[in-house]
N, C-alpha and C positions, 0 to 999 in steps of 0.2 A: 495342415493337410485335410483335417476333418471339418474345417470351417464351412465347407460347401454343403455339408449335410443340413437337412431341415432340422430346425430346433423347435421343440414344443416343451414348455416348462412343466415339470412335475414338482410339486412341493414336498413330495414324500422321500426325504433323505435326511441324513444327519448333518447338522450345520457345521461341525468341525471338519476341517480338511484333513486328509491323510497324506502320507508321503508316497511318492511314486514307488519306492522300494517295497512298500507294504502290499502292493497289488500282486498277488501270487496266482490267482485263478481266473479263468473265464468260465462262466456258467451259462449254458444254452437252455432256453425254455421254449415251449410253445404257449400261445395265449390261452388255448382251451375254450375259446368263446366263438359262437356261431358268426357274429358280425365283427368285422375289423374295427369299425367305428366305436362299438361298445367297449372293445378291449382297450383302445387308446383312451377313451373317456375314463375308464376305471383306473388306468395307470396315472392319470393326472388329477384324479379326484382326491381331495384331502381326506374325505371320509373313508376311502378304501384302505389307506395306509399301506399300499403296495406300489412298487415302481420298478424301473429298470434303468440302465444307462442308455441302451439302444433298443430300438424297435424296428423290425424289418417288415415292411408291408407286403401284401400279396403281389404288388407290382415291382417289388425289389427296392423300393425307396428306403433309405436308412434315416431314421429319425432319432436325434439325440435328445433324451428326456432329462438326464441328470449328468453333469460333468463328471469325468472319470475320477477326479480326486475327492469326490464326495461319496459317502456310503449310501447307496440306494437300497430299498427294502424289497429284495427279489428272492433271496434264498430261504429266509425263515429259519426254523430249527433245522440244523444241518450239520454234517460232519464228514470229513474225509481224512483218513489216516489219523494223525494226532490233532488235526485242526478242527475246531468246532465253531459254529455260528459264522458261516463263511461270508456273510454280508460284508464284514469288516475288511476282508482281504481279496475281494473278487469284483469283477465287472460282469453285470448281468445283461444278456441279450435275449430279447423276446422276439420270436418269429410268429407272424400271424398264421394261425392254423386252428381249426375248430376243435381238434383234440379228440380223445377217445370217447367223450360223452356227446359229441356232436358230429358224427360221421367223419372221423379222422381221415384226413387227406394226405396224399404225398406232398412233400414240399416242392414248390415251384422252382423251375430252373433259374429264374431271375432272383428269387430269394436266396438260393444257394450261391449264386455268383456274388451277390452283395455280402453274404455272410463270410465267404472265403476271403474276400477283400478286407472286410472289417477285422476278422479274427487274425489274419496275417499281420495287419497293421498293429493291432494291440499286442500281439505276441512279441513282435520285434521291439516295440516301444518300451514295454514293461519287462522284457526278458522273461516271459512266462514259459515254463516248460510245457511241452506238448502233452505230457502226462497229467498236467493240471488244467487241461481243457476238458470240461466235464458236462454231463447233462444233469438237469435238476433231479432226476430219479436216481442218479449215482449218489448224490449227497443227501438225499431225503427219500430213501426207498420206501419208508413206511407210509409216506403221504403222497408221493408224486409219481407220475408215469412219463412225464415229458423229458425230452422231446419225442420219445417213443421209438418203436421198432421200425418206423418208416423214415427216420432220420438217417442220412447216409454217412455213418461214421467211417466206413471204409474209404469213401471219397475224401473225407477230412484227413484220414491217415495218408492217403496218396499225396495230399498237399502239405504233408508234414505238420498237420494241425491236430493230431490225435494219435493215440496208440491203437494198435490192432494186432491180431495174431497173424502168423505166417503159414498156417496150415491150409493145404489145398482143399477145395470144396468137395472133391470126390472122396477123399480120405475121411473128412468130417461126416459126410452123409452116411457112410458105412457104420459110424459109431453112434448115430442118432438113435435114441430109444434103447440103446444097449445098457443094461442095468449096471450100476456100480455096487461094489461091496461096501461094507461099513468103513473099512480103512480108506477106501477111495473117496467116500463121501466126506470123511474127516479131512482128508487132504484137500479136497475141493474148497471147504470152508476156510481152511488155513490159507489157501491161495487167495481167496477173496479178501481176506484180511490184509494180506501183503499187498494186494493191488490197491486197496484203500477203502473197501466197503465196511461200513459200521452199522449194525442193527442187531437187536436181539430177536427180531422176527425173521426167521430163516426163509420163509416163503417169499417175503418181500425182497430180500436181497438176491435170491435166486432169480426172480423175475426181472429185477433191475439189471442184473448181469446179462440175462438173456436178451433183454431189450437193447442192450448196448453191443453185445458181442455174438449173440446167436439169434438173429432177428427173425429167422424163418419159422421158429417155433418157440413161442413164449408160453410155457405151460407150468412153470414152477417145479418141474421134476428134474432132478440131477441125473444125467446119463453120461456115458463115456465121451460124447461129443463136448459137453460142457466141461468135463474134467480136462480133456486134452487142450481145449482153448485156454483154460486157466493156467495150465502148465506152460504153454507157449508164451503167455503174457508175462509170467514170472521170469522165464528164461531170458526174455528180451530186456529186462530191467537193467 
């Protein structure tokens, strides 16, 4: 089915094949580079030692850089729940986008259409749980911001390709900036751990959570809105 995709070879992968059953995660990235051509060149350069399995261009073209059964170097130092170093058990998808350091843009409609097609295919083929479809900032909050607060996780949820909360926007807005007490803050961090976040740096995991689930305000401050979202996500597990 994927043979029609454009293929550009990247040498940046482990040479030993893995089994299909070992693929448990899909990790979504943005390139974070101003020029798409430079991003592709970096992913195929042996000197960069970074790669991904799939690249989605600004025009929505899907490029296959590394075959699924080989481990590409996209996640780096990472963890989610009890799993560490997610390169070994994940498929990495890079979306062309300049990122936070280069006038971060909204993702284009054609890109999202291609992404939904690709992730749907991979999810079905490798029996990946929708709770294991993650952003780079989820698994590496200390280092990464991508795909960022402009990535439409709610749309992915509607396509059964991600988790999301079920609280109405009006109710959430009333709780925004409402302070939490010490016990509520403790509960919030306990919830984040249950969801899957791992980091000793609390500020980074708060912001990673907000970029994913409270995208209209990423300030690193825990309020009742954040708490209620975390409770909703735990209840839906």
